N, C-alpha and C positions, 0 to 999 in steps of 0.2 A: 781174358779180359773183354770178351764180347758181350752181346746182349743176353739178358736172362733167358734161360732155356730149361725146359723139363722134358722128360721122356717117360713113357709108361714102362719101359724096359731098361735094364742096365746098358750103358753105352759109354763111349769116350767122346770128348770134344775134339775140335780141330787140332788142338795141341797135344792130343794123346792122353789127356788127364781123365780119370774116371769121374763120372757124375756122383754126387753125394746122395746116398739113398734117403728117402723120406717115406715113412710108413704111415699107413692109414690112421693108426691110433694116435698119431701126433696131432691130428686135426683138433682134438679136444683140449690140447695142452696150451694153446696160445690164444685163449679168449681175450679179446681186447688188444691183441698184438697189432703192430704196424709192420707192413711189408715194404721194404725199400729195395729198389732195383740196384743191381751191381753198379750200373753207370752212375746213379745218384749217390750211392755210398762213396764212390771214388771222388765225385765232385765235392761232396760235403766234407770229405776227409774223416770219415768215421773210423775211430779206433776203439778197441776193447781191451780190458784187463781182467785178470782172474782174481776172484775173492779168495784170500788165503789167510792162514794163521801166521802171526808174527808178533814182534814186540813194537808197541806204539812209541813213536818219537813224541813223547808227551811233555817235552820241555816247554814251559810257559815263558814267554818273553814279555817283559813289561818295561815301561819307561819310568825313570826315576830321576831324582835330583839329590845332590850332596847337601846335607844340612849339618848345622852345629849340634853336637850332643847337648841337649837342653839341661842335662844334669851337671854339665861341666862349665857353666857360666856363672860369673859373680859380678856384682855391681859394687863399686866403692862409693858409698854415700855417707859422709860423716853425720853424726847426730847433733852437731853444734854448728852455729853459723860463724863466719869469719872471712878473712881475706887471704888470698894465696900470695905468699911472699916469694916462693921459689917453686918452679915446676921442674921436676927431675926427669919425667917422661912426657914428651911433648908431641908425639906423632902417633897417629893410628897405624897399626900394623907392627909396632915395635914388639919385640919379644921380651917378656919380663919373667923374672924368677920370684918364687915365693920369698917374701921378706924384703924385696928390693924397694927402695924409697920411690914414691910416686910424686909427692909434693910436700912442701912445708907451709903450714898455715898459722896465722895469728888470730886468736879468738878472744874477744872481750869477755865472753861468758866463762871461758876457762880461767882468765885472769881473776875474775870476780870469785869464782869457786876456789881458786888457789889461795887468794887472800883470806877467805873465810877459814880455810883449813889452818893456815899459819897463825892467824889470830887466836883461833880456838886452842891450838896446841900450846901457845905461850901462856894463855890463861890457865890451862891444865897444869902446867909446870911451875906456875907462879905460887910460891909458898905463902905469899902475903894475902892471897885471895881467900875470901871466906868460903866455907864448904859449899854453900848454895851456888855461889858464882862459879866455883870449880865444876860442880855437877852440870850447870848450864853450859859451860864451855865444852865439857865432854859430849853432851848431846849435840851441840853445834858442830863439833868436829866430825862426829859420826854422820850427821846429815850432809855435811859438805863432801865427805868421802863417798857417800851413797850417790850424791849428785854427780860426782866425777865418774863413778862406776856406770851410771846410766848414760853418760856421754861417751862411754867406752874408752876412757883415758884414766882408768883406776890406777892410782899410785903415781900419776904424773900430774903435778899441779902447775906446770909451766904453761904460760899462755901460748907459747909456740909449740906446735905439734907436727910431727912428720908422719904422714900416712904411708903405709907399706902395702905392697901387692899381697893379697891373701893366698894366691895360688900361682903356679907356673902357667903361662899361657900367652895369648896374643891380645894386644889392645884392639878391640873392635870399635869402640866409641870413646871419644874424649870431649867433654864439655868444659873441662878446667882450662883457664887461661891465666897466665901469670899476672898478678895485680888485681884480678877480678874478685868481687865479693861473691860468696856462695851462701845459700840458706841451709838450715838444718834439713837433712833428708834428701838434698839434691844429689842426683847421680852424676859424679864427676868422671868416672871411668867405668867401662864395661869390658871385662876380660873373659876370654874363653880359652879352655884347654882343647887344642885341636889334635892331640895325640890319638884320640878316638873320635870318629865322626859317624853320623847316621846317613844312610841312603833311604829315602822315602820313595817307594815304588807303588804305582797304582795298579791293582789287580782287578780285572773285570768281574762283575757279579757272578757270571756263569762259571768262573774258575775258582771261586772262593773255597769251595769244598775240597780243593786239591792242595791247599797250602796250610801249613801248620807251623806253630812256633817250634824252632829248632831245626827246620829244614835247611839243608845246605843250598847256597846260591853262588853264582859267579857274576861278578860285576865288571863291566868294562866302560871306560870313558874315552872320549875322543882325544883327550890330551895325552893318553898313554896307549897309542896304537899297538896292538899285539899283546897287551898285558891283560890278564884276567885275575881279578882280586877275589879271593875266597872269603865267604862270610856265612852267617846264619841269620835266619829270621828271628828277630828278638821280640817282636810284638805285632799282632794283627789288630788294627784299630777297630773299635766297635761301631763305627758309623759308615754310612754309604753316601757318596756324592750323587744326588738325584740327577744332576746334569750329565755326568759322564758314566753313570752306573758302575762306579768302581769304588774300591775300598783301599786306603793306603796301608801298606805293610812296612815295617821298619827293619832295616838290616844294619847291624853294627859292624864297623870295620876298623881295623888297626891303621893308624895314620901317623905313626912316629916318624916316618920318613918325610912327612909333609907334602906328599904328592897330590893329595885330594884337597880341593879348596871348596868351601861352601859356595853353592850356586851352580856348580858344574852339573851338566846333564849326564845321566848314566843310563846304560842298558843293563837290565837285570835278567838273567836266565835262571828260572826257578825249576828245579827238577824234583818235584814232590813224589814221594813213595818209591818203592822198588818196582822195576820193570817186570811185567808178567805177559805171558803169551795170550793173545786174544784174536778174534776174527776181525780182519781189517779189509777195507776197500779204499781205493784212491779218493782223496777229497774231491777231485774234479768229477767223479762219477755221481756225486750227490746233487740232487735238484731240490731246492728249498724255496718256497714262495710265501712263507709265513703261516700257511695252513697245513702243509703236508711236507713230508720228506720222502723222496722217490728216487729210485735208480731205474735204469733201463736194462733189463736182462736181454742178452743176445741169445736167441733160440736157434740160430742157424738159418741158412737159406735166405738171409736178408730179413728175418723176422725179429722184431724187438718188442718186448712187453714191459710196460710200466709196472714197477713193483714197489709198493709202500714198504718202508723200512723204519726201524727204530734205532737211533744212534746213541752211542755212549760217549766216551771221552774222545777228544779231538787232538790230533797232532798237527804238525806243520804241513805234512803232505798226505797223511792218511787219517781215517776216522775209524773208530770202533763201531761195528754193527752188531746189535743185540738180537734183532729179529728181522725177518724178511727175505734174506738170502742165505745160502749155504756155502760151505767151502767148496771151491771148484767152479762155482757159477761164474759166467763171464758177464761183465757189465760194460756199458759204453762210457768212455772217459773223454771223448771229444765229439762235438756236434750233437750232444745229447739234448740240449735245450731245443734245437730245431726238430728233432725227432719227437720229443715230448709234446711240443706245440702241435705237430701234425696229429699225434695220437689224441690230444684233447679236442682238436677240431673235428676229427672223424667221429669221436664219441658224441660230440654235440650234434653233428649232422645225423648220426644214427638215432639220437633221441628225438629229433624232429621228423624222422621218417626219411625216406629216400628222396633226396633233393636232386633234381636233374641238373647236370652240368653240361655246358656247351664247350666242346673241344673242336679244334680245327679239323676239318674233314677233307679228304683227298680221294679222287676217283682215278682209276687207272686200269690197264689191261695187263694180263700176264698168263702164267701157266701154273696150275696147281701141281705141287711137287709131292707133298706128303702131309698127313695130319698126325698130331700127337696130343697128349693130354693138355687141354686148355690152349692149344696153339696150332699153328699151321706154317708150313714152309712154302713160299710163293716166289716165282721168278716174275719180275715186273719190268715194264718199260721205264724209260727215264722220266723223272718227276721234277720238272724245272722249278716248281714252287718251293721244293725242299732242297734243290741243288743236288739231287740224287741222279747218278747214272743208272742205266739198266743193270740190274743185278738180282741175285737170289738172296733172300733173307727170311728170318723168322718173324711172325706176327702173333700177337695174342688173338684170342677169339672172344667176341662178346657172347656168343652162344655156340657151343660145340655142334648143334644141329645144323649150322650153316653149311657144313662141308659133307653132310651125309649124301652118299651116292656118288661123290666125285672120285674119279680115278686119277692116279698120278699121270701127268702129261696132259690133262684136260685144259684147253684154253678157257680162261675165265675173265670176267669183268668184275672188279670188286671196289669197295669203298673202305677206307680205314680212318681212324681218328688218331691224332697226335695228342696223347694224354700226359706228356711230360718227357723228360730226358730218357730215351731208351725204351719208352712204352708206346708201342703202336698196335692198335687193336682193330681187327677187321670186324666191321659191323654189317656188311652186306657182301655176298659173293654169289655169282651165277655163271653158268656155263654159257659161252658164246655160241649162239646158234649158227649152224652151217659149217662149223669147224670141227675137226675130229681130234681125238686124243692123240698125243704123240709129240715128239720134239722135232 
């Protein structure tokens, strides 16, 4: 866990671990790569994962709401006007059965039509009436019966009528009040059958291609913790909400137990299509900024390369990758945004040419120990500005030619720059005149 180090020959570190070999032909494989020191990697908490084949957890989760089955609603609206003499069902929420009395009403229009029928029938049966009068009475009776039929009371000439529930269900609305007058066509009751309900779920635009009519779904509601209700998609609506970029889908559920109530919020898990094996990478590895989709490939030795990719389906924790990386590649899954930002910054600076940077510089004396590829080992005096005691450590070299001709044990005076955590680079080194090599 020490400072970054390289060697021109195979060797072991202070812990007895072999150095990782890096070959010359690797230099061309990491164009545009970012190099991060071991100390900085540890500080940032860089973690990687392997691209592998597997089954995508492609379950879509959508928010929904329980609604009434629109096909199971009826309105009781008589076709005649009148007064309500007796109200048999008087509360919203009451359960009613098909044929159950709802109210009894008296109507002057029904009384008038009934009187016409009775008068016409007497004229028809009156043997003393002449044929023309009898024929007119027949026509009058037929017209009166047709009028009663249009008022939906065919065969009932009484002025008092009892209206009955046309279906089994729950009273959702009631405007009828005992003693009140009502007009023809006025809705007095709205009744709905709640033995089957709908769940309307909103599916985002990008996921519409993954849902079809007939797909199985699981529905859960807060009122029934731990229970998952099974259903199927019955309809995908043909419109899109421009504000939420989503389309409603309809799920039909059995509700004979009455556990689901219209207005409840629901969570819907849609599992479209059969699972298939595909190339996957962790969702946290993907960097998206609206213009590109990129992952950071780990090349080893602290090198990371931005790699454009093309993404397919998305799961909760993984995404399908179609192009850009291969099975077995390692990608960064944490601190990747920081590394990508550094990569873009370096690319921008490279495009502008070499921009000089000012790093803190320190001067000290010491002893040259040995040189290796791009680095040098030096023993130095205490450096109070950095809080360092006298010690031997490795430095980078701004130019390998700085140490040409120096022998191990040579007293030197040198300058180095602090270029970030764990990166100390010698920019000047010279032998101390009048002193000889040796410890």
